[in-house]
N, C-alpha and C positions, 0 to 999 in steps of 0.2 A: 665364340662358343655358343652363345644364346641363339644366334641365328641358325647355327647348325642343328641345335636341338629342336628349334621350331620347325625347320624343314623336315626333319625326321618324323616329328609328330604329325605334320600334315600328310606326309607320305603314308604313314600308318593308317590314318583315318580315311584316306582316299581308297584304300584297298577294300573297304567295306561299302563304298558307294556303288550304285548301279551305273552301268555304262551310259544310260540316258542322262543322269545328272552330271556326269563328268563331261559329256559333250556340251550340255547347255552351259555349264560353268565356263568351259573353254571358249564357247561362243561369246558370252557376254564380256569376258575379260579381253578377248580380241577386239570386240567392238569399242570398248573404252580405250584400248591402246591405240586404235585407229584415230579416235578423236584427239588423243594427246599428241599424235604425230603431225597433226595439221599445223601449218605455219601461221600461227596467230599468237598474239601476246598471251591470251587466255583461252583455254578450251571452250568452245561454244557449240552447244547442241543444236543441230538443225531439226527441221520438222520430221525428217525421216528417222533421226535418232530418237526423238520423243515417241514416235509411233512404235519403234522397236521395243522400247522399255515398257510401254503400255501393253504390248503383246506379251512380253516376257512375264509381267506380273500376273497375267491371266493363265499362262501355260506352266509356270514353274513356281513352286511354293518357296524355294530357297533363293529367290532373286535378291532379297535384301542383304544377304550375307556377303555378296561380292560387289555390291554397288559402292563406288568410291567417288564418282564425279559429282553427284547431287544427293540430296536427302531423299529418303523414301516418300516423305510427305509431298515433295515436288512431283514425283511420278504420279501419285494419287491425284494431285491437282491437274496434271496433264490429262489424266483419264477422264475426270469430270468435265474439263473443258471440251474434250473430244465428244463426250456424250451430249453436251448441249449443242455443239455444232452439228452433230449427226441428226438429232431430232429437228433442229431448225431447218436443215436441208431437206429432211424427209417431209416436213409440213409444207414446204414451198413446192415441192415436186410431186406431192401426192395428188391423185385425181380427186376432183371435187365430190363431196358427199353431202347428204342432208337434203332438205327440200329445195326445189328449184327457185331461182330468183324470180320475183314478179317484175315483168317488164314495165317500162314507163307508160306504154300505151294501155296496158291492162289497168294500171293504177288510175290513169286519167278516166278510163271507162267506169271504174268503181266510183270515183268522185262524181262523175256525171250522173250516175244512177242515184247516188245519195242526194244530190241537189235537186234532181227532177222528181224524185219520189220520196217525199218526206215521211211517209208512213211505212216504207219498206224497211224490213230488218235484214240481218245477215242471211237467214235462210232463203228469203225471197230473192235477194240479189244473187246469191250463190246459185239458185235454180236458173235464173236468167243467163248467168255466165255459162252454166253447164249446157243449156240449150244452144248457146252460141259456139260450143266446142272448146271452151277453155278448161284446161286441166288445173284446177285450183281447189284448195280445201275451204270449207266453210269457216274454219278458224282463222285462216289467212284473210278472208274477206272481212271478217269481224274486226281483225286488227287494223286493216287499212281503212275501214269505215271510221274508226276513232281518230284517224289522222286526216280526215277530209277537211278542207278549208271551210271556215265558218261563212255562212251566208250573211253579207252585210245588210240585207234588206230588213230583217227584224230590228236591227239597231236604228236604221233610218226611220222605220215606222214609229219606234218609241220616241225618237228625237222630234218627229213631227207632232206626235201626241202631246208631249210635254210642252212644245212650243205653242200649241193651240190652247193649252190649259194653264199656262203659267200666270195669266192675269188673275187667276183665282187662288194663287199660292203665295204665302209670305212666310217669314221666319223671324224668330226673336232669339236673343242670346245676351249673355253678360261677358265682359272681360275685365280683368283687374289691371289697375294702373298704380304703380308705387309713387309716393310723393316725396318731397324734400325732407320732411320730418319723419321718414320711415313709416308712414301710414299707408293704407291701401284704400283706393277709391274704386268703385264699381261702375262701369259704363254700360247702360242698358240701351239696346237699339232694336228696332223692327225694320226689316228690309224686305222689299217686294221683289218677287222673282222675275217679273216681266222686263223692267228696265233697270234693275239693280238699284232702285231709288231707296233712300233712307226715309221711311215714313215717320219715324220718331226716334229721338235720342235724348238721354238724360243721364245725370251722374248722381250717385248717392254713396254715403258711407255705410248704410244699413239696408241691403236689398231684401226687405221683407216682402211677404206676399201682398200685404195691404198696399204697399207702395207700388208694386208691379200692377195691381189692379187699377190704380189711379192712372198709371202710365198707359195702360191699354185703352182706357176711356179717352185719353187725349190723342192716342194714335189713330183710333177709328171713330171719328165723329160722324154723325148724320148717316148712319147705315152704310159707311164706306168700308166695312170689314171684309176681308177676303173670304173665300170659301174654306180654305185650309190654312192652318198656322202650324209650322214645324218648330219644335223646341226640344231641348235635351231633358235628361232626367235629374236636373238640379232639384235640391230639396225645397227651394223657394218657389218652384213651379208646382204648387200643391193643388189640392182639390178646390180651394177657393179661386185660384186662377183659372182652373179648368171650367168651373161653373160660370165665371164671368165671360169666358170665351164663348161658351155655348149660349149664353144669353144674347150675344151679338149675332148668333147664327153661324158661328165659326166652328168647324170640326177640328179639334186639337189632334195633332199627330206627334207623338213622342218618338224620338230616335231610340235605337237599341242601346244597350249598355256598352259604354266605351266605343262608340261608333260615330266619331265626329264627321266622318265622310258623308253620313246620311244628311247632314245639314251643311253641305259643302259651300253653298253661296254665302251663308252667314260666316262660316269659318274663313272663307277667302277674303271677305271684307275686313275681318279683324286683322288678318295678316297684312293686307294692304295698308290699313290704318297704322299699324305698328311700323312697317317699313318706311312709309311716306312721312310720318310725323312723330310718333311717340318714341321711337328709338333715337331721336335727335334732340329731344327736349327733356328738361327736368320739371315735372309738374309741381307747382307750389302748393296749391290748395284746390278745393272743389270749384271755386269761381274761376280759377285759371284754367282748369281742365274743361269746364263748360265753354269758355271762350275759344279754346283751341279746337274743340270738337265742332263748334258752330262754323268756324272758318274752314275746317277740313271738309265738312259736309258740303259747304258751298263750292269749294274747289273740286270736290269729288263729282258733284252734279254738273257743274258748268264747264270745267276745263279738262278733267282727266279722261283720257280715252280708254276704251275697254275692248279687248279682243272679242269678248262674247257679244258685243253690240256692233260688230263690224267696224271696230276702231272708231266708234262714235262715243258720245257722252250720254249719261242718263237723261239729261235735260234736252238733248237734241241739238247740240252745237252745230251751227251751219258751216258748211265747207266754203272757204273763200276761194274765188277764182282769180288767179293772177293774170292780169291783162298785159302788164309791161314787165319785162325781165329786169328793168332797172328800178323797180319799186322797192321801197325801204321796208324792212321787217323790224318791228319793235318788240321788245320783250317786256312783259309785265310781271313783277314778282308776286308770288303767292306764298302763303304760310310763312311770312317773314323772310322770304328769299330762299326757302328750301326748294321751291319749285317755281317755274315760270310758265306763263302763257304767251304764245307768239301770235302776232296779228299784223296786218298791214297798217302802215302809218297813215293817218288821216290826211 
């Protein structure tokens, strides 16, 4: 009885619908019926079915009313997926637009002009390219000029300049060392830039400026002071220390604030000292640290090779020529066995 009443109600409402809506409703119901009739365990919508419903949701406003296979949100998701695929395909097959690509030959020519004419700017190089018949904008030339490879010659000239003047440069610094009794000792050193030799080294508990002045007198006796001395902005390197340096004829050079790389040779020596020795021992007292540093400086000068010195030593260790393949190599312990030196047996 309820089914009959429902059928009569639907028949009555359909009499007020337009012929177009009836045709579309009939079409979508037949499409869903065709999907149900396929011989599969569950009805599965193919790509053509998805395109059909995407088209229906754009042509007919009442498409949701007769949809029984899937949810309306699913059809909306299909439409958005098709939208993305369409624009992806369109972007791949669209004709190229925008400025033309700069060929590799033209880039190399720009780089060549930059390297051969250091005073030329983008307008000058763009003018030369225009005279040669190249169709390129000045802005593009300016952009490629910034990407030109750097000339290694200035770096080589600076390396040669520093190499020729390193005999006149030295550096000084402090580094802290903890002790067994939880105290702190301060190791002061002066290092020369030419052969990385340690000119002076001492240990104290109280690194005051008066003590530093005395160490400088011991480090530079008999007019042996270098032309320049590099140090950081520590509070103990005050005006008294600077006056002492200038009395020796030394030009003091402070590094910038928080810039240890400007005193790189001194910082590198501190790192080597810690890795080679201090990270492997527990310092007992001031006398113990002085003995350790004396032994390490001797090892550093005589035995330890350096990349900056062509894998030689600061003291100029002589290279041994092996004449017989059967000769015996002996090892000599250094720093209590932390390191060894190797040489031919006598």
